MIMAR-341275 format. One record per residue: z, y, x of N, C-alpha, C, CB in turn. Coordinates in pm, whole numbers, plus 50000, padded with zeros to 5 digits. Glycine has a CB too. Example, Ala and Ser with C-alpha at 12.3 -4.5 7.8 and 13.67 -1.06 7.14 Angstrom:
residues 2
507804943151319507804955051230507804967051320509054955351131;507084977551285507144989451367507875000351290505724994051408;
This chain:
residues 406
227028413979493226078412479374226898415379251225408397579363;227938409679242228888411279118229208426179100230318402979137;229688431779221230178445579208228958455679175230938449779344;227908453279245226688461479210226308460179067225488457379294;226148446279032225608444578888226548450078792225348429778849;227908449978803228828454278706228798469978689230218449178744;228168476778794228068490578783227088493978674227698496478914;226208484578644225168487578539225738482478400223708480178574;226998487478363227658481978248227018487278126229118485078248;227318485478003226698490277883226918507477885227438482277745;228018511877931228048525377935227208532178035229298528977949;226888525978146225978530978242224538529378184226168523578378;224178518478114222928517578058222678528177949222748504278007;223578531677880223628542777788223238555977851224988543977731;223848558277981223578570378055222108569278104224608572378175;221648558678167220308556878228219288558578103220158541478306;219678552478004218688553877876218608568177823219178544377751;219488575277825219478590177789218738596877880220798596677782;218968594778005218158601578129216608599678091218518593578290;216408586678087214818582978064214328589277943214518566778047;215058587877828214518591377681214468607577688215638585277545;215378615377754215428628977741214508636177845216858633177752;214368630577962213638637478066212508628078130214658642178177;212188618978067211048609178101211428604478249209438616778093;210428605078336210528598878466211188608378582209088594678507;211638620278535211998629178617213358626578699212018640378542;214128617678667215288613778719215158600578818216208611578603;213908595978815213808582778891214148583279043212368577478877;214008594879103214368597079248215908595579273213908611579293;216788596379176218118596179190218528580179240218778601079047;217608571179197217918557679247217928555879395216978548379192;216938559279459216888559579610217938568979672215478563979657;218238580179616219028588379673220548583579660218758601379618;220858576679556222378573179547222598559679617222908572179391;221518552379648221698538879696222408538979837220308531779703;222068547779942222668547380058224178551880046221878555280151;224348561879949225778566779940226648556479875225878580079858;226058548779777226898538079719227148527179821226248532179592;226208524179900226398512079994227398516180098225008507280066;227198527080144228258532880253229708532380196227918549280294;229968538280090231368538080037231898525380008231478545479919;231028516679938231388502379905231628494680030230268495279824;230818495280133230828489880262232248493680333229568495480340;232568506380314233958509580382235128502680311234258525480382;235038502580174235998496380097236188479580137235538498979943;235088475380156234888460480197235598457780327233328456580215;235148467180411235768465180554237238467980557235078474680660;237848477080478239268478980458239978465580411239478490580353;239288460280305239748447280264239828435980376238848442680156;238778434180446238568424280546239578426380662237118424780596;239678439680709240448442980827241938441980801240088456980874;242348447280690243818449180649244318437080572243998462180559;243408429380502243658418580415244608423980311244228406280489;244288436080267244998442680148243878449980071246228453580196;244228452979946243438460779857243648475779893243808457579707;242808484679842242858498379861244288503279832241828505079775;244708499779709246138503379667247118499879757246518497379546;247048488179823248188484079909248128491880053248128467679931;246878494880078246868504680192247318517580178245678506180239;247078523180057247528536680012249098535180013246888541079860;249538526579955251088523479938251808524580080251338507479876;251158517380174251838516280302251708529180394251268504180376;250498535380383250208545480472250118559680435249138542380523;250178562380297250168574580233251298579180131248988574780171;251348591080110252528594680006252288587779876252638610879975;253538583479820253448577179691252738585979593254798573579639;252978598679596252428607579504250968606579466252668619779552;250178603479593248658601679582248458587879522247898602879729;249078577979542249008566379471249358566279323249778557779534;250368572779277250638574779136249708584079065251968579779121;249118593579133248168601379077246868592779053247948613479166;246548585479133245218576279118245468566978989244928565779265;246668560278980246888552578860246898560678742248108545178867;247558572978751247708581178621246318584678555248508595078653;245218588678646243908591678612243178578178593243258600678718;243388567978671242478555778655242738547978530242648546178774;244028547278489244278538578380243658543578238245808536978371;243718555678194243058559178077241568557878082243398572078043;241018562578212239638561978242239058547878227239418567078378;239788539178290239198525678288239348520178146239888515978394;240518520578083240578516177942239558521577842241868519577892;239258533977857238198540977775236808534177813238168557677807;236718530577935235438525077975235218511677925235298524878120;236328503577928236368490477868235928490877725237738484777876;236688500577647236428503577503234998505877472237178515577459;234438514577555233118519777537232058506777543232818531377655;232408498577663231658486477672231738476377572231938480777780;232838473877532233158464777411232368469777287234778464877377;232368482477268231718488677138230258486777153232058504877116;229718489077285228218487577304227778473277284227778492177447;228558463977350228218449177318228238445377164229278439677394;229258450077105229278447076966228228452776873230488450976919;227838464276910226798470876827225408464976852226778486176856;225118461376975223868455377014223788440776957223738455677169;224898432976952224898419776909224588420776758226248412576942;225158430976685224978433176557223488435676513225808443776527;222808442276618221388443876596220548431876588220878451676696;220988423176676220278409476680220848400976569220468401976821;221948401476524222508392376411223198401776315223578380876466;222528409176233222978419276137224018413576033221738425076063;223888399976013224828394475915226318393975957224388380675881;226588394876078227898396376133228348410076171227998388376246;229458415976112229768429576157230118432976275230598434176099;229958444176319230148449476460231548445176513230028465676464;232668447476421233968445076466234158430876494234938449576372;233638422676424233808407776451233268404676592233018398676341;232088409976624231498407376748232428412776856230088413476756;232958425176842233818431976942234988424576976234248444876898;235718416376866236778409276882236478396576945237408407876765;235298390676918234868377776973234708380477127233468372376902;233928390077159233568393577296234868395877382232658406577296;235788403777327237098406377393237878393177417237968416077306;237918384477316238418371377323237958362777438238098365077205;236568362877443235858354477534236028359277684234378354177493;236108371477700236218377777833237828374977880235808395077823;238588375977785240148373777822240338358277861241228377877682;239868349677782239918335877802239218331477942239258329277679;238088336777968237428334078088238208338478206236138340078087;238928350578204239538354678316240808347178333239728368678313;241548343278238242818336878236242618321678282243448338078088;241488315278212241328300778234240608297178347240738294678129;239618305078388238598300878485239328304178623237088308978464;239318294178735239678299178874238538307878923239948287078979;239068317379037238108325279084236658320279124238668330679182;236738307079190235388302579233234528301479118235408289379304;235038295179005234218292778891233748306378838234988284678782;234678314878822234338328578744233318335078840235758339378717;233488335678961232528343479059231058337079026233008341179236;231078323679022229758316879001229178320978873229868301779005;229958320978771229438324578636228988339578632230558321978526;229898347778701229408361778705228168365678783230418369578755;227838355878877226608358478948225498353578861226578351679087;225678344378782224508339978705224318350578588224728324678648;225438356878543225268367478444224498379478495226598371978397;224698381878624224048392678694222478391078682224528392678845;221988377578668220618375578674219978381578545220318360778692;220928382078443220368387478308219908401078324221428387378193;220388408278418219948422078442218538421978481220778429078549;217998411978532216498410978569215618412878455216148397478629;216098412578323215318415278212214698428578210216088413578099;215448438078274215038451778261213858454378352216178461178293;213548445678454212398445878539211038441278471212708437278657;211348434778365210198428578284209398439378184210838416278192;210438447378121209878455378017208858463678039210708462277967;208888472078157207838482178191206438475378204208198489478327;206448461578240205258455378264204608450478145205438445378352;205438449778020204758447977900204498458577809205338439477836;204878471277862204598484377799203298491577887206088494077804;202948501677837201818508477885202458519777998200968515577751;202498514978122203128523278234202158528578332204128515178310;202128540678356201428549178445202058548578570201338562578399;201558538978665202258534678793202128547278881201568520778865;200978554678886200928565978967201878577978951199728570378956;202198579678818203248588778779204578584078816203208591278637;204768571178799205998565578848206288567379004205968551178814;205368564479085205358567479221205678582179252204058563879275;204938589579197205188604679217206598609579180204188612779130;207108604279059208398609979011209528602679105208628606978840;209228590979167210068585579253210248590779380209798574379264;209268594179445209138598079578209458612379608207838595379620;209068620979496209208635579502210248640979389207748642279483;211428642679449212508647979368212168659479295213618650979444;212358661279158212348672879083213338675678996211338673579020;213828687379009215208691078939214758702678833216478697179059;215248699678721215058709578605216318718678595214818701578463;216348731678624217578738278630218028744078489217478749278735;218478734578409219208736978286220358727778270218318735778170;221238731978162222678726078158222398710678118223748734378040;221358706678042221258692877997220848685478125220208690977873;220018688878196219538681678311220498679678419218428688078364;221388690478432222348690378539223508681978474222808705878588;223738681278343224728672678292224388658178328224868674678143;223088656478315222628640078326222558636278467221078636578261;222398645178561222338643178706223818639178738221798656778790;224798646778686226228645678714226698631778647227058658878653;226118629278533226518616378474225928604578548226088615678329;224668604778602224138595278673224878592878811222768598578687;225468603478872226028601978999227458595478971226088616279078;228088599778869229398594678826229388580478784229908602678717;228318577478717228088562278682227918552978794226868560478598;227198557478894226758548779004227848548279107225438553879068;228618558979137229558558479238230898560479155229268569579355;231328548979115232748549179015233888544179097232658538578870;234958551679085236148548579155236728533679154237128557279103;236518529479021237128515578991236448504679084236908511378830;235298507179117234468497479201235148497379347232808502279208;235638508779393236288509679518237428500479539236728522779536;238368500179433239298490979443238888476379413240298494979364;238048473979329237548460579320237078455279452236468459879223;236208462279509235418457979635236458453179736234508470279700;237508460779774238408458179870239298446279835239148470079895;239548444379704240438432579667239568419279664241158435079518;238348421879623237258409779627237158404879777235658415079573;237118412779861236938408379995238148400180030236738420080092;239448402679994240568395780033240638383179959241758403780015;240168383479825240068370479762239028361579820239808372079621;237898365579864236908357279910237348351580049235588364879914;238068359280132238418353580260239498342980236238888364580360;240368345380143241338335880118240678322880053242408342180030;239828324779966239188313479907238378305780002238368317679799;237808311880103237048303780202238058300080323235728312380258;239188301380306240248297380407240008304180536240278282080431;239428315480544239208323180667240448329980712238128333380648;241428331280625242728338680658243848330880608242788352980596;244928330380674246178323580640246798331680526247158322380766;247028324780409247778331180294249238335180333247828321080170;249778327380440251058331480478251078341780570251768321280527;250448341580682250328351980777249508364280745249848346580890;248448361380659247518371080619246888377880751248238381580524;246588368580853246048374280958244608368180986246988372881070;243688375381040242318370881051241898377881175241408374180924;241008370681245240248376481360238878381281308240058365681478;238798394281308237598401781241236598401081358237948418481188;235508395881345234398396381437233018402581373234158381681489;232188403581457230878410781410230158402581310229868413681530;230278389981327229498381681223230128381381082229388366881272;231518382781073232118385180934231578398280873233718385980942;231788408480969231418422780912230018422380897231818435481005;229068416180952227748415880946227288409480806227248408381067;228008398580763227678391980648228278402280535228298376480648;229298406980546229808415880442228888427980420231218420580479;228368433580522227418445380515226228441780460227128451380642;225658429780484224388424280413224668422680258223938409380477;225918416080232226158413680103226338426380013227278405280099;226988435780073227238449479996225968456679982228268459080071;225128457580097223858464980080222808457679974223178466480227;222848444079979221948438579880222478439879741221668424479908;223688440379724224388440679591224108454979530226038437879607;224388466379619224058478779580222538481679547224498487079681;221668475779635220248477279601219928470579474219368471979709;220418459079441220238452179316220578461279196221088439579313;221728468279208222278476079116221408489179090223638479079159;220818493579203219998506179181218578502579129219868514579317;218208490979167216818485879119216978485778961216408469579183;218038478978913218138478278776218278490678706219138470478744;219018501678770219108514078723217718521078709219988521278808;216948518978806215658525078814214758520078717215098523478940;214748506878677213948502178580214368504878442213788489378599;215738506278422216208511278287215558526078252217898512178289;215678534178350215248548178341213708547378325215708557078472;213028538478394211678536778399211258531378244211308526278525;211958521878201211618517278069211808527877949212458505078043;212878534277947213078544877856212348557677874214388547677854;212058559678011211268572478028209768569477993211388578378182;209308556178009207908553677964207778551377816207328541778035;208668543377762208528539377616209008551177515209418525877589;210258553077538210958563077447210448577077464212478563177474;210508581577579210128596577605208738599377548210118600177766;207848589977595206308590977548206078588277405205398580877623;207228581177339207058579477198207838590177107207508565277165;208288600377180208928611477122210498609477080208108615077001;210908598377135212318596077107213238601077216212558581777087;213808611577190214438619477323216108621277296213628637077343;216548615577206217948617677179218658602577168218118626777038;219018598377282219568583977278221028587377327218688571977384;222018584177246223458586377273224028571777305224248593777141;223678560877252224118546677264223208537077296224658542377154;223698526877352222768513877404222028508977277223758500077472;222768507877149222078502177043220948511377005222978499476929;221168523977014220018533676973218758531577069220548549876984;219078529677184217968527477285217218515077246218528525977433;218048504477216217378490277173216638490677047218468478877155;217238498976938216618499576830215188508376828217598504076741;215348518276925214178526076945213018519577013214528537277018;213428510377092212258501777161211638493977081212638493177265;212188489676974211528478676900210128482176829212518473876793;210008493976766208708496976704207778502876818208888507476579;208268507076939207408511977033206778501977135208108521877099;207828493477171207368482977269207358467377211208358483777398;207748467277086207708451877023209058446277041206578441277100;209078434976968210318427076948210678420977083210118415676837;209838418077160210168410477301210948419977380208798406077393;210518431677402211238442277470212678445577413210388454577464;212518446177289213868449377193214918438877222213538448677022;214588425577224215568415677254216038414477386215128404177220;215098416177476215398415977624216438426977647214048418577717;216128439477600217078450677634218478446777579216578465077570;218568441377450219858438877376220568427177456219588434677214;219788417077498220518406577564221048411877696219628394177586;220288419777758220888424777887222058432177888220038432377951;222238440377762223428448977737224638439177729223258458077598;224458428177659225538419177621226108412477757224978407877513;224958407677835225268401577952225948409678059224148396277999;225568421978065226208430778170227528434478124225388443478201;227848434877991229208438077949230158425877989229248440977790;229618415177971230468402578015230738402478169229658388477976;229828409078233229868410878389230788421378423228478414678451;230628433278357231298445678393232898445378356230568457578318;233278440478236234538441578171235608435278266234498434578030;235288423578317236388416578408236388425178544235998399378441;235558431978588235588439778700236468452178655234108443378751;236298457978552237158469178505238538466178493236728473878379;238868455878408240248451978383240878446778500240358442178278;240058439878591240688432978711240968443878816239708421378774;240258454578832240498465778928241778471878880239298476678933;241898473178755243098480278708244438472278730242938483578558;244218459878708245388451378733245798448878887245108437978667;244778449778969245028449779123245688463379162243608447679209;245348473679100246118486179146247618485779104245438499279083;247888480578987249218479078933250158469779016249088473778793;249368457679040250068447479103250468451479247249248435079102;249438457379313249868461779444250808473479470248768464579509;250688481779368251688492979362253158488079348251348502479241;253348479179250254698472579208255088459779288254638468579056;254138455679374254558443879456254448429979366256138446379510;253698429279268253458418379187252698407579252252808422579073;252748395479218251788385179272250608386679187252328369979270;249448384679272248238388779198247068379379252247898405179222;245968378779171244828373679234244068365279118245238364779366;242798367679100242038358779011241918344079046240728363779000;242288340579176242378327279222243778320879179242178327179377;244638328279113245828322379067245878320078920246918330279105;246648310378886246938305678746247768315078675247618292278743;247848315578540248638325878479250108325478510248468325278337;250608313578515252178312978553252458315978694252788298778528;251368316978773251568320378923251548335078940250448314079015;250978343178848250798357778852250788364478705249438360778927;251958362978638251928365178506251808380978476253158358778446;252298388278559252348403578547250888408178572253428410778658;250128401478670248698404978699247898402278570248098396178824;247978391978503247168388478386247658396078265247198373378360;248818399778262249488408378138248758421078140251188411578153;248558426678257247968439578263246488438278227248158445878402;245788427378258244398425478214244428424578058243738412178281;245348417477992245278414777858245638427777782246188403177823;246518435977837246758449877780245668458277782247768456877848;244968458677902243728468077908242758463377810243028468478050;242508451377796241478446677711241868448777560241198431977742;242998446577524243508449777391243498464377351244878444977381;243848472977443243758486877432242318491677434244528493077540;241478485777512239958489677489239498486977355238998482177583;239788474877313239348469577180239908479377069239898453977157;241098483077064241748491376981241318504676965242918491677015;240718508677086240158522777105239118527077006239528523977240;238368513976960237358515376879237718517376729236548504476900;239108515676695239598516076567240518527076545240188504076535;240628537176623241558547576621240838561076620242478546176736;239468560076583238748572776565238028578176688239708583076520;238288572676804237698577776939236228570476951238768573477078;235188578076924233888573076943233548569077085232978582776898;232748558877116232278554677239231808566477325231208544877218;231018575477244230438588077321231548596477381229578597777222;232578599477300233608608977349234388600877458234598614377227;234498588377440235308579777543234458582077666235478562677503;233248580177664232448580977798232548594577858230918577577778;232588604577780232788618577830234108621177894232638628077719;235198615177833236468615977898236688608678021237388612077814;235998596478011235968587678145235338594678242235248574178134;234218601278227233378606878315234198619578379232018610678241;234898626778307235658637778351236838631478441236188646478224;237608620578399238568615278495238048609878603239368606178443;236988602278609236418596678731235948607578822235288587278700;235478618178764234878628878822236068637578918234198637578698;237108637778852238358643178925238848635079025239448645278837;238938621379003239538611779113238598609279223239938597779054;237278606179186236428602579291236288609879423235308602279240;236328624379421236258630379550237598627879621235918645579539;238778626279564239928625079642240058610979687241118629679568;239658600779617239628585479665238718584979779239098574779550;237528591679768236388589579864237018595279995234908597579817;237718607679984238358614180095239318605580173239048625980048;240218597380081241158589880143240498578880212242158585480052;239458572980148238698561080212238178566080343237448555580119;237628576380354237178581280484238338583580581236408594380466;239398588880540240548589880631240938575780680241768596680559;241008565980598241658552280626240518547680732241868541180476;239268547980697238318542180790238108549380921237048541280725;238728559080940238728567481073240018565981140238468583081050;241038559281070242368557781111242528546181196243228556881000;242568546581347242698535181425243908528181410242528538081552;245058533581352246278527481332246158516481215247318538381301;245288519981127245008510581016243938501781056244638517680887;242818506081100241488498881113241208492781248240368508281083;242078497881354241928491881477240698495881549241968478081461;239848486481595238668488581653237388490881562238488477881735;237828488481433236858486781318236678500381246237388475681215;236748512081298236708524881243235278527181218237348535481332;234938538281139233568542481107232758547181230233618553781004;231528543481208230578547781306229898561481255229488536081331;229068566481331228558579981291227628579781165227778586381409;226908568581147226108567781029226968567280890225198555281043;228058558680904228998557780799229648570480777229978547580825;230018576980873230768588980844229768600780781231498593980984;228558601280834227558610680773227378606180625226118610380855;227148594780606226818591380446228108593080374226228575180417;229308588980419230558591780351230808605780320231648586980428;230688614180417230918627980392229898635380316231118634380510;228828630580317227658635380220228048631780079226188628180255;228548618780059228978614579921230108622879875229388599879915;231048624879978232238634079934231788648679888233288635780059;230888653479954230448668779914229678666079774229308677180044;228848657179771228088655679640228988653679507227128642979654;229988643179539230958641279433231798652579406231798630379462;232188660779503232988672579484232248682679394233338678879621;230908684679439230118694379358229918689779231228838697479414;229848676579212229488670679072230728672378990229038654579076;232018670979043233338673078970233358688078930234668669079065;233028696979011233048710078981232078715578868232818716279099;230778709378880229768711878781230218705178651228378706778827;230708692578637231118686478524232218694878448231588673078560;233208699978519234208708178471233718719778413235078711278566;232748727678486232288739978447231278737778320231608746978571;230568726978311229738723978190230378721878071228968713278207;231688716078082232428712677975233048725477899233468703278024;233048736877977233358749177907232308757977864234158756577980;231198752477885229968760777853229448758777692228738756077962;
């Protein structure tokens, strides 16, 4: 649930809002197309974490050339920091809409400090519980279409019958949606969270790191991942539906940021929809930023052999928390050095687009490697969905690079 909900972060909401505002309901079909692909890849990452009791970075470090590992960090670090910065900026801007008397920069600093304090001070169990409640905030997006004038017959048609507009802008938004829903940082987070969960529930010895993996454990994991990814895609669907119904039909077709989407909703759908949308952006920011900086810290910690874990106190894993603090501070400072959130999202999309196919290919190789996974290698369905995702993400990367030069 946490992984799936964090995928609908403020930067993701901006992407979905732009898709709905610019193209109406014509991108609704991407929700059910991307769901099985997301679920398959995240399920593989979860299985890697359960079987090996190591994160994705740890498995890469032990079984693959170091050059691949360092390349992943080289691309992931700036991408994740820019993503954090864009999310902080989105939260601050939307909060300023609700309370104009307080400047955006104060909100941005406040939110950064609150996230930092929560990560450092709260043990994993309490933090996970808090994040699960924050995920419920995303349900506000399911309400808005029902208080607006929605043609549900058109919605059904756009959802079930894929329609592609063959022009640069539409292809750009398709690539952006695919890159936003299938994000590399979630792969690393998912594997490490399975390790954290197993240790927290004392299903694995923290000393021997051994566990008897059975069908029940894998079945619970699969259900958890599938429901989390389904939740993520339902929220994505309703954000596109909200903006595609309200903004597109209202003639507002150029939405670049989440605050623009919220502000445009106010005169068209009323204050209620406006506040719901804004509150959802802030809530999902608090949910997504710990996932972003946490995944980055897990990468560094496993690479350099540092003690790590959100279930540890600061003095038990100082390097792990220092990386989190650095990423948060850099993300915040990004908003004061002249790099706009929109440019940051473009650069983030390019870096994610370049690394995603490589990481997916490695995940597929790991999950078919009996030396690593033992008897828990991929089945036919997992491989089919995994290789389909690999092909689509490779095409998306090529299209993304091509479109940047046009």
